N, C-alpha and C positions, 0 to 999 in steps of 0.2 A: 189581579191588579188590586191595589189598595187605595181607595180614594179618601181623603181629608178635607173637611168642609167645616166651616163654624157654624154654629147653630144659634138661634134667636133667644134662647132661656139665658138670663141674666141672673138667676138665682145665685146666691153666694160669691157672685163676682164683686170687686172692690174697682172704685173709678176714682182718678185724680181728674178734675177738670181747670183748665187755666183758661181764664177769659181777659180779654183786655177791656180796660174801661172806656179808651178812645171810640168815639161813634157808640156809646153805650146805648143810644136809641135804637141801634141794630143788636149790638153785641148781647143785651139785655134780653131779646127776643130768641137770638141764638142759645142763649142759655136756657131760656124756659123750654124751648124745643127739646133740647137735648135731656132736661131734666124729666119730661114728660114720657119720653121714650124710654129711659132708665127704669123709671116707676112702672110703666106699664108691663116691662119685660120682667119685673119680679126683684129689682135690687132693692135692698134695705138702704131706705135714706142715710142712716147713720153709718153705711160704707161708702157716700160719696163726700169726697172734700172740694172745694172749689177755692181756687186760689186767683184773685184778681190783680192785674197788673196793667201798668199804665197805658201802652199800647202794643201792637202787634211785635215788634222789634223785640220787647221784654219776653215775649212767650217762651222762645226755645230754652233759655237760661231755666225757668222756675218748672218747664216741664221735665228738664234733664235731672232737676232737684227731686221731683216727684217720682220720676221713673226709677232712681237709683236708690231711694228709700226703701224699695221692696215690698211696700203695702198695698200696691195696684197692680189689678190686671192689665190696665190698660190706661192710657192718658188721652183725655179730648182736649185739644185746642182749639178754641175760638177767638176770632177776632173779625175785624172789617176795616178793610183799607180801601178808601174811595179816592179815586183818581182827582187830583187838582190840577192846578196851572203848572206846576214844577215837574221835576223829574223824580224828585221826593217819592212818589207812589212806587216808581220802579224800584228803588232800592230796598224799600221798607217791604215790598211785598216779596221781593226776590229773596232777602235774607232771611226773612220769617219763614218761607217756606223749605228754604234750603236748612236753617238752624233744626227746624221740626222735623225734617227728613233723617237728619244727622242723629239727633237725639234717638230716635228708634232703632239706628243701626247700632249705636253706641251701648245703647242700655239693654238690647234684646228684649223690648218691652213693646206692645203696641202703642204708637204715638200717632193720634190722628189728627189729619189737617182738616181742620173746621174754620178755616180762615177766609171770609170772602175778599176777593180782589175784584172790584168793579168799577167800571167808567161812571156812574151815576148813583145817587142817592137812590132813586127808584129802584135800580136792579137790586141795591143792597136790600131795600125793603121789600122787594118782590121775592128774595131768596130767603127772608128770615121771617116771613109770614107764618102763613097756614100751614100745619104739621105735615103735610103731603109735598110742600115745598121749602120747608124750613130745612137749611143746611146744616144747623145744629143738630135737628133730630136725625138727620143723614148720618151726622158724625158718630153720634152714639150708638144707631144701627150698626155702625161698621166697628166701632169700638167693641160691641158685645161680640161679633161676629169673629173679630181678632183674637178677643182673649180666650174664646173657647176654643179657637184654632191653634194657637200657641199653646194650651194646655194639652191639647190633643197631640201636638209634635214633641211635646217635652221628652227629651231622650231617655229611654230606657236599656236596663242592661241586656244584651243579647239572650234571648229566649225566653225574656218576660214579656207576659202579655197583659197590657192592663186593659181596664173596662173601666168605662165613664161611670163614676158614684153616681148614685141616685141621689137627688137633692132632696131633703126631707124639709116640710114645711115646718114652721117653728110651731103649729097647731099640732103637728103629728108626734113631735118628740114628748118623750115621758118626763114627768117631772122629777 
């Protein structure tokens, strides 16, 4: 039996991040958590691009554009939809999640859902705080794992065996 599983090494991977500006007091913290995880996992910051959109509803369109440009190994979608007094929350959270999932299926690129949908501001702040509870950090971890898994599952011609290439640190390269 052959088992495939993503790994946490992000060296050599490229990431696109779409983050909503609405509820920026929360989404800024999600973005900081995601960037910290990517940095600690060895991602060169020059291989990360961040696109800021007005709100969660706009995330899928920009995620699709990033996924289709073929520059990224994974797309991370970050936002915060906090329930209010009208049904608006239900429409926005449902359509954002549906759109993000559809982008992943259509583009065949990992598109990670890091959009908080909470009942209160306190819940949103709790889920965007310290790194171990930051859903932006969780989304970055999932993006790294899924990018590596998709690379491992890239179709190969019959009979050809591929091995993961060893990633060399820039300090190891000859000049």
